[in-house]
N, C-alpha and C positions, 0 to 999 in steps of 0.2 A: 734197532735196539732202542728200547725205551730209556730215556735219560731221567734218573731219579732225583737229580739235584741241579739247580741252576747256579752256575758260578757268578759271583758278584764282581762288579767292576772289571768285567772281562776286557773290554777295549782299552781301558786305562792300564791294566796290567801288561798287555801286549805292547803298548806304547812305551812304558817305562823301560823295557828291555831292548829298545830298538837300536841302541848304540853300543851294546856290550861287545867286548873284544874276545872273551874266552869262548872255548868250544862248548862248554856245558852250562846248562841252567839246572839248578837243584830245586825241585818242587818238594818242599819239606812236608807238605800236607796234601798229597795228590788227590785224596778223596775219590770222587767219581770222574776225575780226569778232564774236567772242563777247561781249566786254565792250561793244563799241559797240552791238550789237543790243539788249542788255539795257538800256542807258542810254536808247536811243531809245524803247523800249517804255515804260519807267517814267516818263520825263520828256518828254511830248509837246510841251512848250513849248521844248525845247532843240534846238540844232543841233550837229552834230559835224564836226570836221575830222580826217580819218583819214590818218595818215602811215605809210608803211612803205617799206623799201628792197628788199623781196622782190617781184619782179614776179608770181610765182605767187600769193602771199598777197593782193596788191592785186586781182588778177583775180577771185579767189574772193570777196573781201569786197564788191567792187562788185556781184556777182551776189546775194550774200546780203542786202545792205542795199538792194537795188533798190526794195523797197516804201517806203523812206524817202528816195528819191533827192532830193527837194526839200529835205531837211534835212541832207544830207551833202556834204562837199567832200573829194575825195581828192587826196593829194599824194605823189609818189614821191621817196624819198631818205632820208637820215639825219635824224632828228628835230631835232637841234640846228641844222641848217642852215635849217630852216623856222620854228622858234620865234620867232626875232627878227623875222621878216617879218609876224607876226600881231598886232603891238602895236595896230594901228588897230581891230581887232575887239573886240567886247564879250565877252571871254573870262572865264568863271567857274570853269573847272576844267581841269586838265591831268592826264592819266593816262599812265603809262609802265609797261608790263609788260616788264621786262628779262630776256630769255631766249630760248632756241630753242624754236620750236613743235614739237609732236609730229610734224607732217608732215615738217618738215625733218629731224628725228631719224630718222624711220622710212623715208624714201625713200633707198634705197641709192645712187642716182645723185647725191645731194647730198654724199656722202662724210663724213657725221658718224658713221656706224655702224661698230662694230668689225669687222663682216663685209663691209663695202663694198669693191668692187673699185676704187673711186676714193678719192682722198685730197684732199678739196676744202675743205669747211667754210665756204664763203662764204655769208653771208646775202644779199648782193647779188652775183649771178652776173656782173654787168657789170664788177666790179673785176678787176684783173689779177693780184692776189696771192692765192695760195691755200695750203692747208696742205702740199701737196706741195712747193711752192717753199720754204716755210719749213723743213721738216724736212730738205731736201736741200741747203740753201745756208747756213743760219745757222752762224756760228762756234760753237765749243764754249762760249765764255763767254756769247754771246748766248742760246744754247739753255738754258744753266744758269739764266740770268736769267728766262726765260719759265717754266721748270718750277718755279722757286722762288717767283716772285712770283704767278703766275697759277694754278699747280697746287698750290702749297703742299706740294710733294713733299719728304719728308724726305731721300730718297736722290737728290736732283736731280743731283748730280755723277756718280754711278754711272749713272743713267739716260741722261744726256746723252752720256757716254762710250760707252755701249752703242749708242746711236743713231748716233753719228759713225762708229763702227767697222763698222757694218752697212749703212750707206746706200750707194747710193740706194734709196729706197722708192717703189713705184709705186701702192700701195693701202693703205687703212686696215686691211684684213685682214692684210696682211703686217706692218705696224707693230705692231698690237695682239697678233698671235701671238708676235712676238719678245718684247714686254714680258711677256706671260703666262708665257713660259718662264723668265724670270729674276726675276720679282717675284711676290709672293704677297699676296693680300688676302682676308680672311674674309667681308666683306660686299658688296664691289663688285668689278667686273672690274678687274684690275690696271692696265689702261690708262685707266681712267675719268678720273683727275686729269690725266693727260697730254693726253687729248683735250680736256678742259676748257681747259687752258692754251693749246693750239694754237688752239682756236676763239676764245678771247678775244683772242689776239695777231693772228690773221688779220683779225678784224672790228674791232679796236681798241675793244673793248667798254667797258673802263674809261675810256679817253680820251673816248669818246662820251658816257658817263654824266656825266663831269665837265663836258663842254661843255654838256650839256643842263641840268644844275643851275645852271651859271653863266648860261646864257641865260634861264632862268626867273627868276633873281634880277634880272637886268638889265631884265626886262619891267616890273618895278615896278608891278604891277597890284593895286589894292585888292581885298580880300576873295577873292583867288584861292585856290582849294583845289588842292593838289598831292598826288596819290597815286601812289606808286611801289612796284611789286612787284619784288622781287629774289629770286634763287635760290641765291646762295652768299655767303659771308661777305665777300668782297672788295667786291661790289656793295653789300651792306647797310651795310658800314662807311662807304662813300662817302656814302650817303644819310643815315645817322644823323649823320655829322659835319657835313654841310651844313645839315641841319635844326637841329642844335644851335647852329651858328654864327648862323643866321638868327634864332634866338629869343633870343640873348643881349642883355641890356640894356647891359652894359658891354663895350666892345671895346678897353679899354686894354691895353697890353702886360702880360704876367704880372709883369714886374719892377717895374711901377708901384706906388709906396707907397700912393697913394690914387687914386680914380677922377677922371679929368680930362676924360672924354668926355661927361659929363652924365648917363650912366646911362639914356639913353632911346633906345638904338640898335636895339632889337628890331624886326624886320621883321614879326613875327607870332607865332603860337604853334603848338607841336607838338600835333597832334590825337591822336596815338597814343603814350602814354607808353612802352609796350612795343609791339613789332611785332605786328600781327595775323597769326596763323598759321592754317592750315586745321584744321577739325575732324577728329576721327577718322573720321567718316562720309565726308567729302570725300576723305581720304587712301585710304580703302578703295575708293571709287569711281574715284579717279584717283591712283594711287601717285606719279605724277610731280609732284604738288602738294606732297609732303611737305616739301620744303625751301623752299617759298615763304614770303616775309615781306612784309607790307604796312605801309608807313609813310605818314603823311599830315601835311600842314602847311597852315595857313591864314594867308595874308598879312593884315596889319592893314588896317583902313579908314583911308585917308589922305586 
């Protein structure tokens, strides 16, 4: 079987879950099954619940993980919608690899690539909203918001205006070519941050991450280990902020003169004081891993 995607921080993920007590690990973004396969091999006493919204990824993972079929449950959809339904199971770990797979990026017909004849970017191809609709229908102010918040583009006003003036667009190639003519970048393609912003908006990636984090908190499972891999600063900021909030003993308002909450509100502890990043060897073997960051948290025994 040809593997279309290289999982990032694979050894580090396996190590994070070495001491979990529960029977199940939930892979919220199973993708092409790399992390799940490694966990199933390393921990033969564990079972996995594998979730993804991409039909093609699920089909591939079911075939890849067939040798472990008695220990794997597959679920289709967004991870936040399934997490709350799993409370009755003996869950010891939750993994989420937040990002686009290499296969999604490389397949021209998915519309993520700069040279694609489509402008799509949907992770779940069953949803009705895609990047073509976004780029051709958003108002200038809405487009500016997306470019500023999700692309962190300095010249977001200029770029939004350029897009408005030249639409409609039928393909990613057409859009990226226009951006390349009017913007310069020394290290990355000039349309990289634009495409990142469009992809995040189309798939509601930040909203979905926030819902996942809230759902995990609401599970209130003792000794649960949570490991999340992010690929850009917006995602990492959300994860870092949530873990910090969960670990705080005092949750009194900042303006409070003294602690009135009792100072024992911590839900657990952060396992990674700093995010774990790929080694130089991994980056050399898989350049797309270079921006990945892993953060982990363990909920307390209650």
